[in-house]
C-alpha positions in Angstrom: -7.9 -13.4 -46.7 -6.3 -10.9 -49.0 -7.9 -7.5 -48.3 -6.4 -4.1 -49.4 -2.6 -4.2 -49.6 -1.9 -0.9 -48.0 -4.6 0.6 -45.8 -4.8 4.0 -44.1 -4.9 3.6 -40.3 -4.9 6.5 -37.9 -3.3 4.6 -35.0 0.1 3.9 -36.7 2.2 4.4 -33.7 0.0 2.4 -31.4 -0.3 -0.5 -33.9 3.5 -0.7 -34.4 4.0 -0.7 -30.6 1.6 -3.7 -30.4 3.3 -5.4 -33.3 6.7 -5.0 -31.7 5.5 -6.6 -28.5 3.9 -9.6 -30.3 7.0 -10.1 -32.5 9.1 -10.5 -29.4 6.9 -13.4 -28.3 7.5 -15.2 -31.7 5.7 -15.7 -34.9 4.5 -18.9 -36.6 7.2 -20.6 -38.6 5.2 -20.3 -41.9 4.7 -16.6 -41.7 6.7 -14.4 -44.2 9.0 -11.9 -42.6 7.9 -9.4 -45.3 4.4 -10.4 -46.4 4.2 -7.4 -48.7 6.9 -5.8 -50.8 6.8 -2.4 -52.4 8.4 -3.1 -55.8 8.4 0.4 -57.2 6.9 3.9 -57.3 5.5 6.0 -60.2 5.9 9.8 -59.9 6.4 12.2 -62.8 9.0 15.0 -63.1 7.5 18.4 -63.7 8.4 22.0 -64.5 7.3 25.1 -62.7 6.8 28.6 -64.0 5.2 30.0 -60.8 5.5 29.7 -57.0 2.3 27.8 -56.3 2.3 24.6 -54.2 1.3 21.4 -55.8 -0.3 18.0 -55.0 2.0 15.5 -56.7 0.5 12.1 -57.5 2.6 9.2 -56.3 1.6 5.5 -57.0 3.2 2.4 -55.6 3.3 -1.2 -57.0 3.3 -4.1 -54.6 3.9 -7.8 -54.4 2.0 -9.9 -51.9 4.1 -12.8 -50.5 1.5 -14.3 -48.1 -2.0 -14.2 -46.6 -2.8 -11.1 -44.6 -5.7 -9.3 -43.0 -4.6 -5.7 -43.2 -1.6 -3.7 -44.2 -0.6 0.0 -44.7 2.5 2.1 -45.0 3.9 5.6 -44.3 6.3 6.8 -47.0 8.6 9.8 -46.8 9.1 12.3 -49.6 12.4 14.0 -49.1 14.9 16.4 -50.7 18.5 16.6 -49.6 17.7 14.4 -46.6 14.9 16.7 -45.3 11.4 15.3 -45.1 9.0 17.3 -47.3 5.8 15.2 -46.8 4.7 11.8 -45.7 2.3 9.6 -47.7 -0.3 7.0 -46.5 -0.8 4.3 -49.1 -3.8 2.0 -49.4 -5.5 -0.3 -52.0 -4.4 -2.8 -54.6 -2.8 0.1 -56.5 -1.8 2.4 -53.7 -1.9 6.1 -54.6 -1.6 9.3 -52.6 -0.5 12.9 -53.3 2.5 14.7 -51.9 2.0 18.3 -51.0 5.1 20.1 -52.3 5.9 23.9 -52.3 8.9 24.6 -54.5 9.0 28.1 -53.1 10.0 26.6 -49.7 11.6 23.3 -50.6 13.4 24.4 -53.8 14.1 22.9 -57.2 16.1 19.8 -58.0 16.0 16.1 -57.0 13.3 14.7 -54.7 12.9 11.1 -53.5 10.0 8.9 -52.5 10.8 6.1 -50.0 11.7 4.3 -47.9 8.4 3.2 -46.3 7.5 2.0 -42.8 5.2 -1.0 -43.5 2.8 -2.6 -41.0 1.0 -5.9 -41.8 -1.4 -8.1 -39.9 -2.1 -11.6 -41.0 -4.1 -14.6 -39.7 -2.8 -18.2 -39.1 -4.3 -21.3 -37.5 -2.9 -22.0 -34.1 -3.1 -25.8 -33.7 -2.1 -25.5 -30.0 -5.4 -23.7 -29.1 -7.4 -25.0 -32.0 -8.4 -21.6 -33.5 -7.2 -18.8 -35.8 -4.9 -16.1 -34.4 -3.4 -12.9 -35.7 0.2 -12.1 -36.0 1.9 -8.8 -36.9 4.9 -7.5 -38.9 6.4 -4.0 -38.9 9.4 -3.4 -41.1 11.1 -0.9 -43.4 10.9 -1.3 -47.2 13.9 0.5 -48.7 12.5 0.8 -52.3 12.8 4.4 -53.5 12.3 6.5 -56.6 13.8 9.9 -57.5 12.1 12.6 -59.5 12.9 16.1 -60.6 11.2 19.5 -60.1 12.6 21.9 -62.6 12.2 25.6 -63.2 11.0 26.8 -66.6 13.7 28.5 -68.6 13.7 31.3 -71.2 16.5 32.3 -73.6 17.1 34.9 -76.3 19.8 35.2 -78.9 20.9 38.4 -80.7 23.2 38.7 -83.7 25.3 41.6 -84.9 27.2 41.5 -88.2 30.4 43.5 -88.9 31.8 42.6 -92.3 32.5 38.9 -92.4 32.1 38.4 -88.7 28.9 37.8 -86.7 28.8 38.3 -82.9 26.2 36.2 -81.1 25.0 37.2 -77.7 22.9 34.8 -75.6 20.9 35.4 -72.5 19.0 32.8 -70.3 16.7 32.9 -67.3 15.2 30.2 -65.1 12.2 30.6 -62.9 13.1 30.7 -59.2 10.1 29.9 -57.0 12.0 31.1 -53.9 12.3 34.5 -55.5 8.9 34.5 -57.1 10.4 35.5 -60.5 12.8 34.6 -63.3 16.5 34.9 -62.4 19.8 34.7 -64.3 20.5 31.2 -65.4 24.2 30.1 -65.3 23.7 27.1 -67.5 26.4 24.6 -68.1 26.8 23.3 -71.7 24.7 25.8 -73.6 25.1 25.4 -77.4 25.4 28.1 -80.0 24.1 26.5 -83.2 24.0 27.4 -86.9 21.5 26.0 -89.5 23.2 23.9 -92.1 20.7 22.7 -94.7 17.8 21.3 -92.7 19.9 20.5 -89.6 21.3 22.5 -86.8 25.1 22.3 -86.2 26.8 23.3 -82.9 29.3 26.0 -83.3 30.5 26.2 -79.7 29.4 24.9 -76.3 29.7 27.4 -73.5 28.9 28.0 -69.8 26.6 31.0 -69.3 28.0 33.4 -66.6 25.5 35.8 -65.0 23.0 34.3 -67.5 24.9 35.4 -70.6 27.6 34.5 -73.1 28.9 35.9 -76.3 31.0 34.5 -79.3 32.1 35.8 -82.6 32.2 33.6 -85.7 33.6 34.2 -89.2 30.7 33.9 -91.7 30.4 36.0 -94.8 27.0 34.5 -95.9 23.7 35.1 -94.1 22.9 32.3 -91.8 20.4 31.4 -89.1 21.5 30.9 -85.5 20.0 29.8 -82.2 20.9 28.9 -78.6 20.1 25.5 -77.1 20.0 25.3 -73.3 20.3 21.7 -71.9 18.2 20.1 -69.2 19.6 20.3 -65.6 18.4 18.6 -62.5 16.7 21.9 -61.4 16.1 23.6 -64.8 14.2 22.6 -68.0 15.7 22.7 -71.4 15.0 25.5 -73.8 15.7 26.5 -77.4 15.7 30.2 -78.3 14.1 31.7 -81.4 16.4 31.7 -84.4 18.0 34.9 -85.7 19.4 35.5 -89.1 22.5 37.6 -90.0 
């Protein structure tokens, strides 16, 4: 009896209304309360460097716990509690695409799930001597978070005065709401110096108004760079090295 696990159906509201009424009458004892479980979602993080909207692929994995005739689900994609889009899933490996516009919904953490699931299955009714259908509608609370980050840019300049080198860093992150790059107040940015074949952190700073500056004592010519870490709403970045 196993047909597609999650099937797109236009009459979701009507079907759930019917299911609710039938559930009130009672279901056969052998029927599973949750004939189908969503066991996980697959959706990739991505970085934006423009304000274009995107169709983001979302796939679900499922586990069938009983015989069924038909089943489908409506899955919310949210950010900060607000619904961004709703997915309809179908097939043995259910997949749909969420329409997301970072210029409207912003950068940061998004979530897929929970899902409203509706299932119809068949059972043999010995009282009437024939097969009948039963219905289940329930919420599957499985969820998955993913990140939409802005592309970052950084530069480092170095100025020597005797045995001292002043390093000045600047960083920007793409802001889709502003349709341009903006000052990036990164937390935990690292000034680094090259030591042999490796880079060593001199100092970790927080960028204010997208910039920070330090002075180091170094009589010899060295190579320096800035490393900006990943944030929930901004990608990591490493500046080009400078030598002084």
